[in-house]
C-alpha positions as a Markdown table, in Angstrom:
| # | Residue | x | y | z |
|---|---|---|---|---|
| 1 | Met | 7.7 | 34.4 | -0.4 |
| 2 | Leu | 10.3 | 32.1 | -1.0 |
| 3 | Asn | 11.6 | 32.0 | 2.8 |
| 4 | Arg | 7.7 | 31.8 | 3.6 |
| 5 | Leu | 7.5 | 28.0 | 1.1 |
| 6 | Leu | 10.8 | 27.0 | 2.5 |
| 7 | Glu | 9.9 | 27.5 | 6.0 |
| 8 | Ile | 6.3 | 25.7 | 5.7 |
| 9 | Val | 8.1 | 22.6 | 3.6 |
| 10 | Ala | 11.1 | 22.6 | 6.4 |
| 11 | Lys | 8.1 | 22.5 | 9.5 |
| 12 | Tyr | 5.8 | 20.3 | 7.4 |
| 13 | Pro | 7.9 | 17.9 | 5.1 |
| 14 | His | 5.2 | 14.6 | 5.5 |
| 15 | Asp | 2.4 | 17.1 | 3.7 |
| 16 | Phe | 4.8 | 17.6 | 0.6 |
| 17 | Val | 4.8 | 13.6 | -0.1 |
| 18 | Pro | 1.3 | 13.2 | -1.0 |
| 19 | Tyr | 1.3 | 16.4 | -3.1 |
| 20 | Leu | 4.2 | 15.2 | -5.0 |
| 21 | Phe | 2.8 | 11.6 | -5.8 |
| 22 | Leu | -0.1 | 13.6 | -6.9 |
| 23 | Val | 1.3 | 16.0 | -9.3 |
| 24 | Ile | 3.1 | 12.7 | -10.7 |
| 25 | Ser | 0.0 | 10.9 | -10.6 |
| 26 | Phe | -2.3 | 14.1 | -12.4 |
| 27 | Gly | 0.8 | 14.3 | -15.2 |
| 28 | Phe | 0.7 | 10.5 | -16.1 |
| 29 | Gly | -3.1 | 10.7 | -16.3 |
| 30 | Ile | -2.7 | 13.6 | -18.9 |
| 31 | Arg | -0.2 | 12.0 | -21.0 |
| 32 | Gln | -2.7 | 8.5 | -21.0 |
| 33 | Leu | -5.9 | 10.9 | -21.6 |
| 34 | Lys | -6.4 | 9.7 | -25.2 |
| 35 | Tyr | -6.2 | 5.8 | -24.1 |
| 36 | Leu | -8.7 | 6.2 | -21.1 |
| 37 | Asp | -12.0 | 5.1 | -20.8 |
| 38 | Lys | -15.1 | 6.8 | -19.0 |
| 39 | Gly | -14.0 | 5.7 | -15.8 |
| 40 | Phe | -10.3 | 7.0 | -15.7 |
| 41 | Arg | -11.1 | 10.1 | -17.1 |
| 42 | Val | -14.1 | 10.6 | -14.1 |
| 43 | Leu | -10.4 | 9.7 | -12.3 |
| 44 | Leu | -8.3 | 12.5 | -13.9 |
| 45 | Leu | -11.1 | 14.9 | -13.4 |
| 46 | Phe | -10.3 | 14.1 | -9.9 |
| 47 | Ser | -7.2 | 14.7 | -9.9 |
| 48 | Gly | -7.4 | 17.6 | -11.9 |
| 49 | Ile | -9.2 | 18.7 | -8.9 |
| 50 | Ala | -7.2 | 17.0 | -6.2 |
| 51 | Val | -3.7 | 19.1 | -8.2 |
| 52 | Leu | -6.0 | 22.4 | -8.0 |
| 53 | Val | -6.9 | 22.3 | -4.6 |
| 54 | Glu | -3.5 | 21.2 | -2.7 |
| 55 | Ser | -2.4 | 24.3 | -4.7 |
| 56 | Leu | -4.5 | 26.4 | -3.4 |
| 57 | Met | -3.6 | 25.0 | 0.5 |
| 58 | Ile | 0.0 | 25.7 | 0.1 |
| 59 | Val | -1.3 | 29.2 | -1.5 |
| 60 | Tyr | -3.5 | 29.9 | 1.4 |
| 61 | Ala | -0.6 | 28.8 | 4.2 |
| 62 | Leu | 2.1 | 30.8 | 2.4 |
| 63 | Leu | -0.5 | 33.7 | 3.3 |
| 64 | Lys | -1.3 | 32.5 | 7.0 |
| 65 | Trp | -4.8 | 32.1 | 5.7 |
| 66 | Asn | -7.4 | 29.7 | 7.2 |
| 67 | Asn | -7.5 | 26.9 | 4.3 |
| 68 | Thr | -9.2 | 24.2 | 6.5 |
| 69 | Phe | -12.7 | 24.8 | 4.7 |
| 70 | Leu | -10.7 | 23.4 | 1.2 |
| 71 | Val | -10.0 | 19.9 | 2.8 |
| 72 | Asn | -14.3 | 20.5 | 3.7 |
| 73 | Phe | -15.0 | 21.4 | -0.3 |
| 74 | Phe | -12.7 | 18.6 | -1.3 |
| 75 | Ser | -13.8 | 15.6 | 0.5 |
| 76 | Leu | -17.5 | 16.6 | -1.4 |
| 77 | Ala | -15.4 | 16.5 | -4.7 |
| 78 | Glu | -13.7 | 13.1 | -3.9 |
| 79 | Leu | -17.2 | 11.4 | -3.2 |
| 80 | Phe | -19.0 | 12.7 | -6.5 |
| 81 | Cys | -15.7 | 11.9 | -8.4 |
| 82 | Phe | -15.2 | 8.2 | -6.7 |
| 83 | Ser | -19.7 | 7.6 | -6.8 |
| 84 | Ala | -19.4 | 8.3 | -10.4 |
| 85 | Phe | -16.6 | 5.9 | -11.3 |
| 86 | Phe | -18.0 | 3.0 | -9.6 |
| 87 | Tyr | -21.3 | 3.6 | -10.6 |
| 88 | Leu | -19.6 | 3.3 | -14.7 |
| 89 | Tyr | -17.7 | 0.3 | -13.4 |
| 90 | Ile | -20.5 | -2.2 | -11.4 |
| 91 | Asn | -23.2 | -3.8 | -13.7 |
| 92 | Ser | -25.6 | -4.3 | -11.0 |
| 93 | Lys | -28.7 | -2.0 | -11.2 |
| 94 | Arg | -29.5 | -3.0 | -7.4 |
| 95 | Lys | -25.6 | -1.8 | -6.6 |
| 96 | Lys | -25.9 | 1.4 | -8.7 |
| 97 | Arg | -29.2 | 2.7 | -6.6 |
| 98 | Val | -27.2 | 2.1 | -3.5 |
| 99 | Ile | -24.0 | 4.2 | -4.5 |
| 100 | Ala | -26.4 | 7.3 | -5.4 |
| 101 | Ala | -28.2 | 6.6 | -2.6 |
| 102 | Leu | -25.1 | 6.6 | -0.8 |
| 103 | Ser | -23.9 | 9.9 | -2.1 |
| 104 | Ile | -27.3 | 11.8 | -1.5 |
| 105 | Ile | -27.1 | 10.7 | 2.1 |
| 106 | Tyr | -23.6 | 11.7 | 2.5 |
| 107 | Phe | -24.5 | 15.5 | 0.5 |
| 108 | Val | -27.3 | 15.7 | 3.0 |
| 109 | Ile | -25.1 | 15.1 | 6.0 |
| 110 | Tyr | -22.4 | 17.7 | 3.9 |
| 111 | Leu | -24.7 | 20.2 | 4.3 |
| 112 | Tyr | -25.4 | 20.0 | 7.5 |
| 113 | Gly | -22.4 | 19.6 | 9.2 |
| 114 | Phe | -19.9 | 21.9 | 6.7 |
| 115 | Glu | -17.6 | 23.9 | 8.7 |
| 116 | Trp | -15.6 | 27.3 | 7.4 |
| 117 | Ser | -13.2 | 27.2 | 10.2 |
| 118 | Ile | -12.2 | 23.7 | 10.8 |
| 119 | Ile | -12.0 | 20.4 | 9.4 |
| 120 | Ser | -15.3 | 18.1 | 9.3 |
| 121 | Asn | -14.0 | 15.5 | 10.7 |
| 122 | Tyr | -16.8 | 13.0 | 11.5 |
| 123 | Ile | -17.9 | 13.9 | 7.8 |
| 124 | Ile | -15.0 | 12.7 | 6.6 |
| 125 | Gly | -15.2 | 9.8 | 8.2 |
| 126 | Ile | -18.3 | 8.8 | 6.8 |
| 127 | Gln | -17.2 | 9.4 | 3.6 |
| 128 | Arg | -14.6 | 7.1 | 4.2 |
| 129 | Leu | -16.9 | 4.3 | 5.5 |
| 130 | Ile | -19.2 | 4.9 | 1.9 |
| 131 | Phe | -15.5 | 4.5 | 0.1 |
| 132 | Ile | -15.3 | 1.2 | 1.9 |
| 133 | Ala | -18.7 | 0.3 | 0.8 |
| 134 | Phe | -17.9 | 1.5 | -2.8 |
| 135 | Ala | -14.8 | -0.8 | -2.7 |
| 136 | Leu | -16.3 | -3.6 | -1.6 |
| 137 | Met | -19.3 | -3.9 | -3.8 |
| 138 | Phe | -16.9 | -3.2 | -7.1 |
| 139 | Phe | -14.7 | -6.4 | -5.8 |
| 140 | Gln | -18.0 | -8.0 | -5.2 |
| 141 | Asn | -19.3 | -7.5 | -8.7 |
| 142 | Val | -15.9 | -8.6 | -10.1 |
| 143 | Leu | -16.2 | -12.2 | -8.5 |
| 144 | Ser | -20.1 | -12.5 | -9.2 |
| 145 | Glu | -19.7 | -11.8 | -13.2 |
| 146 | Leu | -16.2 | -13.2 | -13.6 |
| 147 | Lys | -15.7 | -11.2 | -16.7 |
| 148 | Val | -12.1 | -10.6 | -15.8 |
| 149 | Ala | -9.7 | -12.9 | -16.6 |
| 150 | Asn | -6.3 | -11.5 | -15.1 |
| 151 | Ile | -7.5 | -9.6 | -11.7 |
| 152 | Ile | -4.2 | -7.8 | -10.9 |
| 153 | Gly | -3.5 | -7.0 | -14.8 |
| 154 | His | -7.4 | -5.2 | -14.3 |
| 155 | Ala | -6.9 | -1.0 | -13.9 |
| 156 | Ala | -10.1 | -0.7 | -11.6 |
| 157 | Phe | -8.9 | -3.0 | -9.2 |
| 158 | Trp | -5.8 | -1.3 | -8.5 |
| 159 | Phe | -8.1 | 2.1 | -7.9 |
| 160 | Ser | -10.3 | -0.2 | -5.9 |
| 161 | Ala | -7.5 | -1.6 | -3.7 |
| 162 | Gly | -5.8 | 1.6 | -3.4 |
| 163 | Leu | -8.9 | 3.2 | -2.1 |
| 164 | Leu | -10.0 | 0.5 | 0.5 |
| 165 | Leu | -6.3 | 0.6 | 1.4 |
| 166 | Phe | -6.4 | 4.6 | 2.3 |
| 167 | Ser | -10.1 | 4.6 | 3.4 |
| 168 | Ala | -9.5 | 1.8 | 6.2 |
| 169 | Gly | -6.2 | 3.4 | 7.1 |
| 170 | Thr | -7.3 | 6.7 | 7.7 |
| 171 | Leu | -11.3 | 5.8 | 8.9 |
| 172 | Phe | -10.2 | 5.7 | 13.0 |
| 173 | Ile | -7.8 | 8.6 | 12.3 |
| 174 | Phe | -11.4 | 11.0 | 11.5 |
| 175 | Leu | -14.0 | 8.9 | 13.4 |
| 176 | Phe | -12.1 | 9.2 | 16.5 |
| 177 | Ser | -10.8 | 13.0 | 15.4 |
| 178 | Thr | -12.1 | 14.3 | 19.2 |
| 179 | Phe | -9.1 | 12.8 | 19.7 |
| 180 | Thr | -6.5 | 12.3 | 16.7 |
| 181 | Leu | -6.9 | 15.6 | 15.6 |
| 182 | Asp | -7.8 | 17.5 | 18.1 |
| 183 | Val | -4.9 | 20.4 | 18.4 |
| 184 | Glu | -5.7 | 20.7 | 21.7 |
| 185 | Asn | -4.4 | 17.6 | 22.7 |
| 186 | Pro | -0.8 | 16.7 | 22.7 |
| 187 | Gln | 1.1 | 18.1 | 20.0 |
| 188 | Asn | 2.6 | 14.9 | 19.0 |
| 189 | Ile | -0.6 | 12.9 | 18.5 |
| 190 | Phe | -1.8 | 15.1 | 16.1 |
| 191 | Asp | 1.7 | 15.1 | 14.4 |
| 192 | Trp | 1.2 | 11.1 | 14.4 |
| 193 | Ser | -2.4 | 11.3 | 13.1 |
| 194 | Trp | -1.6 | 14.1 | 10.2 |
| 195 | Thr | 1.6 | 12.1 | 8.9 |
| 196 | Val | -0.6 | 8.8 | 8.6 |
| 197 | Thr | -3.2 | 10.4 | 7.0 |
| 198 | Gln | -0.6 | 11.7 | 4.5 |
| 199 | Tyr | 1.5 | 9.3 | 3.8 |
| 200 | Phe | -1.6 | 7.2 | 3.0 |
| 201 | Ser | -2.9 | 9.4 | 0.4 |
| 202 | Ala | 0.4 | 9.2 | -1.3 |
| 203 | Val | 0.0 | 5.3 | -1.3 |
| 204 | Phe | -3.6 | 6.2 | -3.1 |
| 205 | Tyr | -2.0 | 8.2 | -5.3 |
| 206 | Leu | 0.6 | 5.3 | -6.3 |
| 207 | Phe | -2.5 | 3.3 | -7.0 |
| 208 | Val | -4.5 | 5.9 | -8.7 |
| 209 | Thr | -0.6 | 6.2 | -10.9 |
| 210 | Val | -0.5 | 2.6 | -11.7 |
| 211 | Ser | -4.6 | 2.3 | -12.6 |
| 212 | Phe | -3.9 | 5.1 | -15.5 |
| 213 | Trp | -1.0 | 2.9 | -16.6 |
| 214 | Leu | -2.9 | -0.7 | -16.8 |
| 215 | Asn | -6.0 | 1.0 | -18.3 |
| 216 | Lys | -3.8 | 2.3 | -21.3 |
| 217 | Lys | -3.4 | -1.6 | -22.0 |
| 218 | Glu | -6.5 | -2.6 | -21.5 |
| 219 | Met | -8.3 | -0.1 | -23.8 |
| 220 | Gln | -5.0 | -0.9 | -26.2 |
| 221 | His | -6.1 | -4.9 | -26.0 |
| 222 | Gly | -9.8 | -4.2 | -26.2 |
| 223 | Gln | -10.1 | -6.1 | -22.7 |
| 224 | Met | -13.3 | -6.1 | -20.6 |
| 225 | Asn | -13.0 | -2.9 | -18.5 |
| 226 | Gly | -16.1 | -4.4 | -16.8 |
| 227 | Tyr | -19.1 | -1.5 | -17.8 |
| 228 | His | -21.1 | -0.9 | -20.3 |
| 229 | Ala | -20.0 | 2.3 | -22.2 |
C-alpha cells in the first residue's frame, strides 16, 4: 500500500499540493475555533468535509477504485456551505433570496445531471458561475453599506476574493470540459487543465487560512463582521 501511495505521489505530485494546503487550513481553523463567528464555523465545516473527501479520494486511488463520484458529491457540499456563509454575511433580504434561489436551482440541476462514473463537469461549471455571483454580491453589499473600515483586514473579504479568483480561474476549464478534461484528447491537455485546477485550489485554501486568522482578530477586537448574528 505504501509503495502504491509513493507511486501515485510520484506520478501526480500536483494533486497533493492543494491537499497539503487544505490540511493546514483545516488544522489552523480548528485552533481558532473558539474565536470564529457563525459564518466561519460554516467554512470550518466545509474544510472538514473537504479533508474527508480528499482523503477518501486518495484511499480510492490506492485501491484502484473509481473516485470521480466523490468530486460530484463534494461540489454539492461546497455549494451549500458557501451559500450558508454568504447568507449570513449579506444583510440584504433581496440578495438573501437570490442566494437561496440559486442554491435551489443548482440542487435541481445537480440531481438531474449527477454521474457516478465521471465528473459532472458542466454542473461544476454552473457552480463556479454561482460562486462568482455570490462573491460579487458580497462586494457590492460591502460597498453599499460602508460598515467595514479596513477591507484588507476583513476576513470575509479574503474568503470572497479567494473564492472569486478560484471560480474565475477554473470556470472555463469546466465549461469547456469536453476539450479540457476529456481523457480521449491528448494527455497533455488534460494534465495541464487538471494541474491548473489543482493550483487554483491550493491558492483558494491559502485565502481561507488567512480569513480564519483575520476572523479571530475581528472577534477579539469586537469589529463589525457584516451580518446579524
